[in-house]
C-alpha positions in Angstrom: -10.6 11.9 -12.9 -6.7 12.6 -12.9 -4.8 9.6 -14.6 -0.9 8.9 -13.7 1.8 7.1 -16.1 3.0 3.7 -14.0 6.9 3.2 -15.5 9.2 0.6 -14.9 12.6 1.8 -14.1 14.0 -1.1 -15.9 12.8 0.1 -19.4 14.9 3.4 -19.4 18.3 3.5 -20.2 20.6 6.7 -19.4 21.4 7.1 -23.0 18.6 7.7 -24.2 17.0 9.8 -21.6 19.7 12.6 -21.3 17.2 15.8 -21.0 15.2 13.4 -18.4 15.5 13.1 -14.6 13.0 10.8 -13.1 12.6 11.0 -9.4 10.9 8.5 -6.5 9.4 10.4 -4.1 8.5 9.5 -0.8 5.5 7.4 -0.4 2.3 9.5 0.4 -1.1 8.7 1.0 -3.9 10.2 -1.7 -6.2 11.7 0.0 -8.1 13.1 -2.7 -8.7 10.0 -4.6 -8.4 7.4 -1.7 -9.7 4.0 -2.9 -10.1 3.1 0.9 -13.6 2.0 2.6 -14.2 2.0 6.5 -16.1 -0.3 8.9 -19.6 1.0 9.3 -21.0 0.0 12.8 -21.0 3.2 14.2 -22.2 5.1 11.0 -25.4 6.6 10.4 -27.2 4.1 8.9 -25.2 1.5 10.9 -23.5 -1.7 9.2 -24.4 -3.6 12.1 -22.7 -6.5 10.3 -19.4 -4.4 10.2 -18.5 -4.1 13.8 -14.5 -4.8 13.0 -12.4 -4.8 10.1 -10.0 -7.1 11.8 -7.3 -8.2 8.8 -9.2 -7.5 6.4 -7.3 -9.5 3.5 -8.9 -7.8 0.7 -8.8 -9.8 -2.5 -9.2 -7.0 -5.3 -10.3 -8.5 -8.7 -11.3 -6.8 -12.1 -13.8 -8.4 -13.9 -12.9 -7.6 -18.0 -16.1 -9.1 -19.1 -18.3 -7.2 -16.6 -15.9 -3.9 -16.2 -16.0 -3.7 -12.8 -13.8 -4.5 -9.6 -15.0 -6.7 -6.8 -13.2 -6.7 -3.3 -13.9 -9.8 -0.8 -12.9 -8.7 2.5 -12.7 -10.4 6.0 -14.7 -9.0 9.1 -16.2 -9.4 12.1 -20.2 -9.8 12.4 -19.9 -10.1 15.6 -17.5 -9.4 18.4 -18.2 -7.8 21.7 -14.9 -5.9 22.4 -15.7 -3.9 19.5 -19.1 -3.0 20.1 -18.6 -1.7 23.5 -16.0 0.1 22.5 -16.6 3.7 21.0 -14.3 4.7 18.3 -12.7 7.8 20.6 -11.8 5.3 22.9 -10.3 2.3 20.4 -6.8 4.0 20.1 -6.1 3.9 24.0 -7.8 0.8 24.2 -5.9 -2.8 24.6 -8.1 -5.2 22.2 -8.7 -8.8 23.4 -10.7 -10.8 21.7 -13.8 -12.2 23.8 -15.3 -16.0 23.0 -17.7 -16.3 20.1 -16.4 -13.6 18.2 -17.6 -14.3 14.7 -15.7 -13.5 11.3 -17.2 -13.8 7.9 -16.9 -12.5 4.2 -18.1 -9.2 3.0 -18.3 -7.4 -0.8 -17.8 -4.6 -2.4 -17.8 -3.2 -6.0 -16.4 -0.2 -8.3 -16.3 1.1 -11.4 -13.3 2.5 -11.6 -11.4 1.5 -8.4 -11.5 4.6 -6.2 -15.7 4.6 -5.1 -16.8 1.9 -3.8 -20.6 0.6 -3.1 -21.6 -2.2 -0.6 -24.4 -3.6 -2.4 -27.4 -5.3 -0.3 -27.0 -8.8 -1.7 -29.8 -10.5 0.4 -28.0 -13.8 0.6 -26.9 -14.1 4.1 -29.3 -13.2 7.3 -28.4 -11.3 9.9 -30.3 -10.1 12.8 -32.9 -11.7 10.8 -32.3 -9.1 7.9 -30.5 -9.9 4.5 -30.3 -6.3 3.6 -26.6 -6.9 3.5 -23.1 -7.1 1.5 -22.6 -10.5 3.2 -21.5 -13.6 1.6 -20.8 -16.2 4.0 -20.7 -16.0 8.1 -18.5 -17.7 9.4 -15.4 -17.7 7.0 -11.6 -16.7 8.2 -9.2 -15.3 5.9 -11.2 -16.2 2.8 -8.6 -15.9 -0.5 -10.7 -15.7 -3.7 -9.7 -15.4 -7.3 -11.2 -15.2 -11.1 -9.8 -18.0 -13.5 -9.1 -17.1 -16.2 -8.3 -20.2 -17.6 -10.7 -22.5 -16.2 -13.2 -23.7 -19.0 -16.2 -24.0 -16.8 -18.3 -21.0 -16.7 -19.7 -22.3 -13.5 -16.4 -21.9 -11.9 -14.4 -18.6 -13.3 -14.4 -17.4 -9.6 -12.9 -19.9 -7.0 -12.6 -19.4 -3.2 -10.2 -21.0 -0.4 -11.3 -20.8 3.2 -11.2 -21.3 6.8 -14.8 -22.7 7.9 -15.2 -21.7 11.6 -16.8 -23.7 14.4 -17.4 -23.7 17.5 -14.8 -23.9 20.0 -11.9 -22.9 17.2 -13.1 -26.3 15.4 -13.0 -25.9 11.8 -12.5 -26.8 8.6 -10.5 -25.9 5.5 -13.3 -25.8 2.2 -13.2 -24.3 -1.2 -16.4 -22.8 -3.0 -16.7 -21.8 -6.9 -19.0 -19.2 -8.5 -19.8 -17.9 -12.0 -20.5 -14.3 -11.3 -18.6 -13.7 -8.0 -21.6 -13.2 -6.1 -23.9 -16.2 -5.9 -21.9 -19.2 -4.7 -22.6 -22.8 -3.9 -22.0 -25.1 -0.9 -18.9 -25.2 0.6 -16.7 -27.9 -0.2 -14.5 -29.4 2.5 -10.8 -30.1 1.7 -11.0 -34.6 1.7 -7.7 -34.1 4.0 -5.4 -31.7 5.9 -6.4 -29.1 7.9 -4.1 -26.5 8.7 -4.6 -24.2 11.4 -5.2 -21.1 8.2 -5.6 -18.6 10.8 -4.6 -15.5 8.2 -5.0 -14.9 4.9 -5.5 -17.7 2.6 -3.8 -16.9 -0.6 -4.9 -18.4 -4.0 -3.8 -18.4 -7.3 -3.1 -20.3 -10.3 0.7 -20.9 -11.4 1.2 -19.4 -15.0 4.2 -22.0 -15.5 1.8 -25.1 -15.2 -1.1 -24.6 -14.4 -0.9 -25.8 -10.4 -3.3 -24.1 -8.1 -1.2 -23.1 -5.0 -2.2 -22.3 -1.5 -0.3 -19.9 0.6 -1.5 -20.0 3.9 -0.1 -20.2 7.7 0.7 -22.7 10.6 2.4 -22.0 14.1 5.3 -24.0 15.4 6.8 -23.8 18.8 4.1 -20.9 19.1 6.1 -19.5 15.8 3.9 -18.0 12.9 5.1 -19.9 9.5 3.9 -19.0 5.8 3.3 -22.4 4.1 2.0 -23.6 0.6 -0.7 -26.3 -0.1 -1.2 -27.5 -3.9 -3.8 -28.8 -6.0 -4.3 -29.8 -9.3 -8.4 -30.0 -9.4 -8.6 -27.2 -6.5 -10.8 -29.8 -4.7 -7.9 -32.1 -3.1 -4.7 -30.3 -2.0 -1.8 -31.1 -0.4 -0.2 -31.5 2.9 1.1 -27.9 3.4 5.0 -27.1 3.8 6.9 -24.3 5.3 8.4 -22.2 2.4 9.2 -19.0 4.6 9.5 -18.2 8.4 10.5 -14.5 10.5 14.0 -13.9 11.2 13.3 -14.1 15.0 10.4 -14.1 17.7 10.1 -10.5 17.5 9.5 -10.6 13.4 7.2 -13.3 12.6 5.6 -13.6 8.9 1.6 -13.1 9.7 0.8 -13.4 6.3 2.1 -13.4 2.1 0.2 -12.3 -1.0 2.3 -14.2 -3.4 2.4 -13.3 -7.6 4.7 -13.9 -10.6 6.8 -11.3 -12.2 9.6 -12.2 -15.4 10.1 -16.1 -14.1 10.2 -15.3 -10.5 7.4 -15.4 -7.4 7.3 -12.7 -5.3 5.9 -12.3 -2.2 4.8 -9.7 -0.2 5.1 -11.0 3.8 3.4 -8.8 6.5 5.9 -8.8 9.1 4.4 -8.7 12.9 6.6 -7.5 15.4 6.1 -8.6 19.2 8.1 -9.7 22.3 9.6 -7.1 23.7 6.9 -4.6 24.5 9.4 -1.6 24.9 10.4 -1.6 21.4 9.1 1.1 19.0 8.5 -2.2 16.3 6.2 -3.8 19.1 2.7 -4.5 17.9 3.3 -3.2 14.4 3.2 -4.8 10.9 5.8 -3.9 8.5 5.6 -5.6 4.6 8.5 -6.4 3.0 9.9 -8.7 -0.3 10.6 -12.0 -0.5 11.2 -13.7 -3.5 11.6 -17.4 -5.2 12.7 -19.1 -7.7 10.9 -22.4 -7.0 7.8 -21.3 -5.3 9.2 -24.2 -2.2 11.5 -21.8 -0.9 11.6 -18.3 -0.6 14.4 -15.5 0.3 14.0 -12.6 2.1 15.2 -9.3 0.4 17.1 -7.4 2.9 15.4 -4.1 4.0 18.9 -2.6 4.4 20.6 -3.4 1.3 21.9 -0.6 0.1 22.4 -2.2 -3.6 19.7 -1.4 -6.4 20.8 -3.0 -9.3 18.1 -2.7 -12.3 15.9 -6.2 -11.0 15.4 -4.6 -7.9 14.7 -1.6 -8.8 12.0 -2.5 -11.1 10.5 -5.0 -8.6 10.4 -2.3 -5.9 8.3 0.5 -8.3 6.2 -2.3 -9.5 5.1 -4.3 -6.9 3.6 -1.0 -4.9 2.2 0.3 -7.9 0.4 -2.5 -9.5 -0.2 -5.1 -6.9 -1.3 -2.6 -4.1 -3.9 -1.6 -6.2 -5.6 -4.7 -8.1 -4.8 -8.4 -8.2 -5.1 -8.8 -12.4 -5.4 -5.3 -13.8 -2.6 -2.3 -14.2 -4.9 0.7 -11.8 -6.4 3.6 -13.5 -5.5 5.8 -10.7 -2.5 5.9 -8.7 -3.0 5.7 -5.0 1.0 5.3 -4.1 3.6 8.3 -5.3 6.8 6.2 -4.3 8.3 3.3 -2.7 9.8 2.0 0.3 11.0 -1.6 1.4 9.2 -1.1 4.5 6.5 0.6 2.9 3.7 0.1 5.7 3.2 0.2 9.1 -0.1 0.1 11.0 -0.6 -0.5 14.7 -3.1 -3.9 16.0 -4.3 -1.9 18.5 -7.9 -1.4 17.6 -7.6 2.3 16.3 -10.2 5.3 15.0 -11.3 3.3 12.6 -10.3 0.4 10.6 -9.9 0.1 6.7 -9.7 -1.8 3.6 
């Protein structure tokens, strides 16, 4: 297996590198060692519970004790609109979810972060069969993380999710696991029920140990990133706004957050809607936001011509590290460059969905 050297440009000084030139090339997908995997509804043998991976919100974790990568991803286990649309027609078909669509949580694992395996867990019955990789049905936008500071071994793995109910009802809940596969019963939040119809990204703050949840609500038809806090992972504060898009046609769809050198760095997915004739319509960009305190994030301008040492370090580091795994440097580089607006995906039904 090839390994790539990842360099933090902030550690490179011109005085000591007179005979070296480092160039950041245009980002390219590694088609030989891609870590992505696809939905398998139309494959043989078919995984009928993987009818659609729509906004998969993957949570990739490296468990150093077990020496294994774990991926928790959201998928649609029941979706007539996707089931009745062959892959060959998806690129030209406008997707409109039908009532009754079921969103769930699935699991995959890997020893090297490249080749992924979807084990038959035997935990959830789907169409009368438990030979699948499902963890929970009716779980939307689940956020999972491995809590290295947890003293109770039964609570090493933690999750936050929106448990969906009929007619768009539902409630927020948390759960705990010792090994990341076998979980207990969902524990509902005692109070507050944000819409949370996006990635419910949760982490423990390195500064004071506070648990923080980054999720999404709506106000006057506009998507807003909000944050909720907890000291015990059971009782959560009322969500407060931390970031919103610059305009209606550039709204924040979701935002994972991580800490780096005293800052909070966010990767907001900026969803473009509004003018259907625009080249940006129905696409999503990944941008950068930052905060000194987690209660308020600011945007890093995408068209900024200033490339100071800190911005270069963040730019190179965040795509190479965070894009691969949440808590470990990758062994294999899958991105060979950077760009402020790094990813753009259409939301319409494409030929295949990937995680």
